[in-house]
Each structure stands twice: as structure tokens, then as C-alpha cells.
Steps between C-alpha positions, in 0.01 A plus 500: 500500500394135550218617724359709214461187287392266776134533406573416133723212595232360734238524231736314251574220745142474616355487154764255378450272797118519458530434123722197572216336703257570206275736692459731197388217271134614509608843367729346243215276386281803440772688309586200288132455407481866391816456286364181347178682412692795354718279283215267401565300181282251314549124509630330187166329433678176422412341836126437560338432845251212487312590809308250726258774606162488682329458167708183426447368849123545477495331156685188620328498838779329704854569609758346461389448143489154348823465299285435190420874511871589495535244216224678310675830555832368369323354191320834444823701525687255274216520255532882502879466430624634828883521506561374859268400782608543864294371799516681834304208643600208726490162322706313764222274623297239316135559423266255340656263236279630222575864580871436529496310173316782325751754618792271410368451150444873454866570614626226265306643205630852584839371397712613801403866480340497845670613831391342822533663841731379777546676832650462848240487779555559869375232737377538857823371654698765319642283237425530125363265241535534126187459294551419140258372232435126476754322280222401254439876444867620531616271219291705258618851592748714691493520875542864618520663842214728607619596854455870575696605812375813684729750673493535873204740475296248300542682168621335178788691343751238396449192273731192482610379152560151618628277779677173560280260707634161598782545250265564210499847338154651431435818301216732622181545295569865410863431396398213268205702353740789429776277375745636764778269613700672771725335760299242701379628837511870421200730525400843383273797592172511309425822306146597607501798263374237246124566491315181611180643335661461160565123540247311291267302727218264414279281711577130479144401445481742206806333350368149550157586360643675193396860586852632455620590149780248412695793338538645858670178617698394194871522550460627857642356824223408740529502882209316667420574869253625747372861510191425714543652852344192661783275374745703717781516241569871562803694591575855615723698257610859448272732297209254466450386852354147482513316169468128397811276513484427128515873427822522713644218281401693184640838621824321587512340153429841343779653704749250350346522154524883492847511650364676806676304776541757780806528730504626851789712627668400824441660835835670460363706208196597702733596785699707258183681385414576861852646554468690176178652622671588827778678320246698295327577830828637646546721189144625529540542882791738461359700207369845581165446340178546692345199667212457251745484204719242680192288568408529139851393395492190713154409360652549143784271600242237612315538166832468311577171681158371408529617138833322484350182630225527232767547226706206630186275489405614155832492324736277700272236657610607846251493797623755757346538846476865600288504817804518727636798303169679519461435868862613560425820318201549727724439795753752369226757456372433851853549642532820304171627614583406860814709482317789342234495773752447765348167615812441704359717779186286509706175503714618794188525715421138451689218674837389373351166404227637277551456126634774274278653228628231260411235758151652498491423130604146580226484771245592231640248262479239776147607607373490143677177413283234341676241729506487873808680642590523875826673605622399850788662701775335695286510814221296332258807471304605195655788294290497182241287320294493179118539524461149369717374788295688755177355360628145492681488835247713685700800626461875437702810438479569871693174568769617265515851644526346850768255390296195617695183548466233231398256779177686522437547122641203305409136493737261688659343196583832350636636830739205519650578151527868557680447838731247349615746231542786749704281745715328244833693498622292216189555281569449131247673260575214249346262744155663484234252425134544392266330738127439521259533794126482568345781705168446677273804457202366688335165583452404135712730290872474453761659277799338327801723468844469344760699692861580535700677782813709406741693711645844434791658683463882509807698585437773771615862463760462767759219519287257703397154395255459206133481578325176399160512327306194398247517217219246480353494144206282415232449244154342499511165303166367626337522160799338333495204741120473475527499119773237523275289715214550265713398202618197702138412564409546131796281406362229726127537456237567231386864550139425401425188700761500780600148393868409485688574177647210297850592609403504867322163465824354363702650787246368747517148360885504524483620853252235604706227332807601710303384810562131567147466642335652189727310264409168655132580518496638141315784330199500262481767233200586287461731207150632413378666183158668467277437197246746369666770703540711179126507469474668846736777392321551168142485640544680829828694467847455648398643838273200562768272348743630754245425779464146380880452507507633866219257586679206340801564723267523805331170404831325448616616848174370648587151370760481768806520269807645652596757230332649193679675209387668187708386205344758263164581336249240616768248608564417866710254707452365843737319727425264791719293726478127465431263203175335405402160367266454201185500717605806688583680174149428381336648811739787534461599133118468504476737798713762332343473154150518655600801700649682207209426261233615743311822421688829565273771642621838358282788630207502260646212281592144521778320315583132448838375382643159457832363625754240402780390726834322473655342808839353594702444816865455602471122487398524128714796387787528743595808709594750223250781525502592128455137412201469734325787334588373152366152580181655646464695177534184300227348706287810448545461121372146529199620702418765237466224241207357697155658509350683795669588836772241515829428658805282413791371700846511352631174361858439372374423152377860475861616526603248242241619259611854553865411449409315183303799381787732577744274312256483209454879512877555485550250226216657308648842513824364383324312221353824366835660468708204400308380203347187652150595395355441160159523326284233348184584304170314507340533151146626465310400185181582326256214566336569165808422282786399726693820405760630761368833629692557815706367786512519877845578647606251773820533709740204560783479745807277448709514827866390460480274800131427553423449134153597371293675768126477460305826461254349755782517750666830442213724382320480845822592677556782254145624583552475873839676507420766236762369260215450252518870422853476365427158343189633327681796355771264363237267343319801348811656348646166376176389336455838326861484369430145359160589352615803301729268297239232422427448131130519563323780704321252729375610844717477815334431833689581829366426846509772770467393865279676771830600678626683186168690481506596870862595541636612165399724210380249244406767246850647515662156471287419194566835338874459557509142365314609179725803457822301552400208273303690234210250523173631375254540798211320330714181488526486884245351736530539881344206685359557845348260754198585720739550800606846375154639596508399864697792646391797284242423223449858396876549472553195289220595260667843462829329406318272253355807330846653477640183344220496244562864427860395399343249251590196720241228543389373842392137565337336805699182568372180678137618487281295729759400761453797726202702631384638162159439347363548139378843600861580589587495127270790432654718768868481405661645192658171374566431137546125545374230740706187556292196611700302756599159399309344795178555294655380171623171656146376542399551134330367310330268748455727804170675441547743786837617361345516155220715631744743674716527192193570281382775738842665493497490122157644463564793746851569359360511146233746600765723670738476212769308691732240358496159671822294545474138627798360698607136542359348179633145502324334202313558175155438653547787745623730221203400278245565774650835602508614140140386451406701823650815347839509679748690283844396626639204681833386658615167644706194434262404215663775300842529649698489828690819596794551271804732501530803273714324232245220472216754482668690222551168307135411552386834359678400181287188465171569327339186635225582757595403849199294552587272209864475613375384841277245344767372278744447785245334731 
């Protein structure tokens, strides 16, 4: 009786064992993909993919992006009322100070609704490092894990919800976006029936440049990451094949949000299904139906299993693998057919050691296997092999048929492991280890494989000892290793120029410092920034700009420096052993600057760029790599303040000035929020009758420890650090709130700095201040200096026109101190012109100043512009200006700056300010 079922039992055991080693995974992948497509469901639409696509890369023109771009993206999304913002981007390393500051400010203004990526990264020595966002960024948002762990076949099926790293618990990006808080360290199976095509996706550059309707972003959760293929953030998944990493994060979050977390039955359930199929096969086998009907019944059983798997996926969130069941049914059919056709007679003619019909199925499975498979008998001769193994190892079907020894077909290192398994009587399958080997294919080509050798004991038909069979299974991991090496290279080098990356330069400095010889001799570090490089990109295109960057690296190397790195954009660093004295610094720097500023021949074009350089060495800055680069940057900043191609060497006082500026910046931010700032108002009077017609708002700072801090000290620092944007908004709002309660509707003038114009939305700030305070627009003047026109004259004029459209006046402040001329007045849409006090000081005796003032008056009157004179100190100056046609004046002759209460009290005094000043003099 047992002999009748031996074929079915063999199929059950063979399929179960094969399924245990995952050889049916390819078939299961295809079946799962079909089920996912059949049960396709839309995404919720609440999670939006902000894609760093080729369009965005081309628009920015460089990768990695300057962090000011990410800052602009955060500001744009916050302005569009996005609910949450999640970055699938590495912010673990420092970039340039100004870019890091821009991103930090954007994160701070986002109010903690930004998630920043952290991930574990494998190192070359097999250890791991944990990359997390810089503390200055992390303090303004949530740190989330973005690790995606592939299964053994390289496909992404499961997703972690969090992990504990170095004793700290981190939640994954998808879990935090979905608001899912399961036990720490657990994971789940992603439901790929969720249609990725229904996830809203917009190009990052379209969001930044305002081409996306804010209604599509408002209230949505945003995941920012790479979709461009060239950024290599792609993964293989069921159903879709290759998709971007951020889309995996979104599908994982949608799985949690929609309650579609899938579960996977154990191997015991799959074994039970195989046994159930075998029982059904037995019933069909002993039925008296014709062969065709029995085959149809078994096919129906297979379809029923597949339909059941589809129902379980749809209604119960269960992902069931059915490939083993289907292959078992095929095996049962084959055994049945063999019995019907009396295959036993054919099998008896073959040798006792040939495989049964079911073993023939296994041979086909082995031959068609995607991996390399070689089966070796106890005597060390080949029994079977997959076609891939034959191709890689260089033997043929004839070698298998002849039972060729492995000594003639396998490489020596593989022979050693196979022999060891066959000859080890105490072999324990649990001790099987995955190993790696390199196979030489020819003189220049080699293959890297990952392999394992397992041992099977096959019981004979008689009572003799079991036969030992070794199975060598391997897969080609050459591309994976090459990709890892490429990623390692990209992590250590700039992909465009081949120069070292910033991180690699830091590692290199630390390695060199560890050498006693180098430490005693010292190191010299230089940081170079190109000027006018932007003009090359704009005039010739980014292709030629890239060529210039490559040539810059070549020229730096030709200056006999030891190492060259690209820090980002048009910023480079070089390192050389030894330290220089002042004279050597001069010669060394001159050679490099002359080399870099020489003409660049670019096919049919030529380009010229300038260069500034900052230098330091280990004697000046110590042996800390980060500090060396920081000090070189400080020296570079000093060089940029000088005209032409210049260099500067770090001096300790530069560090002191920076620290003082940092302390001042921190104190200033605290002052804005802690009520240490106040406003004074400089009265502006009609020169005709001394009547108060307006005021200019002036900020004052009373520090609890330092006392009064001069605006001449903190305003430049605010300009340099960008704090002027927040400070300017505070002044505008506070002044408008004061002005709306004044008993007289006099004019209010508020200064706006060039930094505010370049990096903030001045029109939006003014509109918000007017709306919040209720101040009439015609009572507000915005005062600009000529510096706002340097970066983008056309853009500034457009903003001025928008302000005037609101009803707000625009005044040109400090006229005559910059690069403007009288013709300049006719080109710009100003309402008022304020003559700088440097011209007023010389009146009435300075004939040259008087002539300039008269010329401004004449032109302004013809253009219909109001003239305001600053710095009037005495009655003679006021009289002469009034006689020349000046309308309004301000200065100590009329009043010093006063606080709001004093201003309100003065409005109640009907005495003209000019007479009050004369009476008190």
C-alpha cells in the first residue's frame, strides 16, 4: 500500500524541502503581483510625494542641493499649509554655514512639523554607523528612521515601524506619518495592492516656484525624496518592479493608514496546504473518472487555492504563498500520468541511481533555477546542475551525464567546502554558513558569488546506509558589490569633478594627524571660492560650467597640493603637508590664485572667473579637522571682503569676532521674543510751517546685562545672519500697531533691508501687518536703500509696484551715498527721496552740497516726488532747505527720537516743532 503512495509522498517532501530553501520565491513573487493588481485599491490621497525628479535636478543644476533649496521647499510647503513634512534625505553632514543656517531657520519657522531622516549605514569593515540629522536641525523636528531592509532576494516586502539604536528609540517615517505606534522593533508586510499611481506627486521645483495649487497641498502630509533614477534611491518591490525609495515609505504609510497591514502564514500552514492537495490527489487518483476529468479536477483544485489566496488578501489581510501548492499539484499530476502511461517500465530500464520521474521535475527546477545549483554525490561526482551554474563554472550537460569529478569542474575553494561537507560525519545543517568567493573568468573578467553548501541524507530502498548528497547553491552578486563600491566612491568623491568629498577630506585629515611625522610637520588647509562663476552658467550653460569646475580641480592639483576636495557648488578645499610662514603664504597663494583666474578654454568659448581663498594650518587652528575647515572658511569670508582675487590667512581674532557675532545673534533672537526691543520715532516735519507730518520708526534694544545696545552694532550682525528678517517683521508689525492708535493720521516710515527684500516676501509681510493692525495703507511708507537693487533690480522694481498697488508709499533712503545718480530717480518708482545727512551737514556754507541738494530738488519736483532732508541740526539748514523747495525735514533741530508715549503727548501740543526746538535751544 505504501508503495502506491511513494510517488505522492516523494513529491510532498521534495516540494516542501525546496520551498523551505525559497526556490519557489520567483513564482510566488509573480503570483503575489497578480493578486495585488487584481485587488488594487486607491491611496488615501492624504500623503503627497514631493519628488526630486530630473526636472528639479536640471532646474537647480547641482546635486547634492544647497540646503537653502530645501529651506525654500520647507517655506513653500509651510506657506501652502501642509500638515506634516517628512524628508527622506540625509542631513547628517554639515554643508556651508549659510545654507545650514537657511535650513535651520526654515525648520524653526515650520514649528516642529518637519520629520528628518536617520538611517543605519553599513561600512566597508562590516560594522554599521548611524547617520542622523545634525543637532541644529534635529532640535526643530522629529527624527525618523528611513531604513528599508530587503529580503534575501533583494525585494522589499517588510517595513520596520521603529528600532532602538544605542539605547534610543526611533520611530520609522511611515509609522509617524500614519500615526501608528506599535511595539518598538516590530515590522509589517506592505500592501502593494494600494495603487502607487493614485498617490499625489508633484515636482519639487514646481512647488518651490509656485506652480502647484496650494489647495492640493493644504492639510496634506508631504514626503520629500528622490524619484530621479540617477540618484539611485530605487528598490525592487512586488507588482511594480523598481520604484523610488520615498514611494516605498508612502506605500508603507498608506498600509498603516488604511489598516492594511498584511500577515504571512507560517511554513506549517503552507505544508498543510501541500498535504491537503496530496489528500485530494489521492481521492482523485482512486476515483473511476477518466484521466482528462481527473486532470481537470486537479486544475480546479489549483484554481480554488489561488482564489482562496485572493479572498484572504482582500478580506483578511493575509498574504499566502501558493507556488509550492501549485508545483505539488503539478507533481501529483505527473505521478498520476506516469502511472497511467506505465512509466515504471521505462524507469526499470534505467540505472538504479537515476532519478525517478519526480526527481526529473526536480532536475528541471534545478536546471531552470535563477541561482547556480550543483548537486554532488558522495563520490564527489556531478549529479545535476542548473544552466546558470554550467555557464559560470564552465562545464556542460555531458560532464553531468558522465559524472565528472568536481576536481575537474569546480574552482579549488569551492571543492574544499564541498569535500568538507561530504566528509564530515557530524555535519550539522544549522552550522551552514553563507560565504563569498571571486571566480576568474578570463584575464580581466571576474565574478563575485555568494554561496552555501548543504548536505542531504537520502534513505535507500533497501536497509543500507543513507546516501549523502551535497548541494552547492550560489548567486551572482557582482553587480551588487560593484554598486556598493560605486556608492562608496560617491560617498568619498564628488561625482562631477572626481575631487574628494567634504566627509572624505575630514577623514583624511584625521588619518594624517594620527601620524606622528605628519602631526609634527603640520598640515596647511585652503578653502577656495570662485567669483563670477554664476555668469558662466548663465551665459554659456551648465555644461560649460561643469567643465570649468573640472578644470579648477585639475589646476589645483597642478599646484602640487596633496589633496583636493569639492565642498559644494563653486567651493573647493585643498590640503598639503607642512606649514608656511607669511612670505611662503604670499607666494603659494599668488600661484594658486593666478592659476585659477587664468582663461578657461571651453571648445568654442572662453571663460574667466575670479577666486578668493582662505588659509589656515594646524599651528594656527589645531588638529581638529572640522575646526580647520571652519577657520579656513572664516579666512575666506575675510578675503571676500577685499576686492579682486585675494586671500586671507586665519587669525585668532576672526574666531573671536565670529563668537561675538554668534553671541549677539543668540541674544538678539531672545530679545525679539522676550520683550527687550522697543521702538522710538524720529519726527518728520513740514519745513514750511513746522507741522508734524510723519515719523520714522527706529528700533532700540535694552539688554538686561549689557544695557543699551547700539543699532550700529546689532543691525549689521542681524543683516549678516539673516535675523534681520524676523527683526524687520517685528518692527513693521509693532510700528503699525502703534500708529493705528495715534490721535493724528500722520505718516509712518519703516526701513526694509536688502536682506529682507532678497530672502523674504516683503509684500506679504506688509499686507499682513496692515491687516492685523488695521492701519490705512496710505499712512505707511517703506524706506529702501540703494543696496536692494544690486542682486535683482527688475525683481525689486516689481515688488515696489506691488507695494504701491496696495496704496503703500515707497521712499529711497540715504540718497547720494551709494552708486545712484540723478538719472536714477527717473527710472525707479519712488514716491519720496530722502537726502542723506552728509549733504545737509555742509549747509549753508558748502556750495557743492548746496548745488547737489538743489539739483535733487529740481529733478524731484519735475518728477512729482516728495523730498525729505535728514540730519537737520540748526535753523539755518532748515531755512535754506525750505527755500530750495524741500518739503519735509527731520533731525535734532526738531526732535531727537522719542518713544510712543512722548510722541502721542507731542501730537497733543499744537505748537509747531520748529518753534519748540528754537525755544529750548
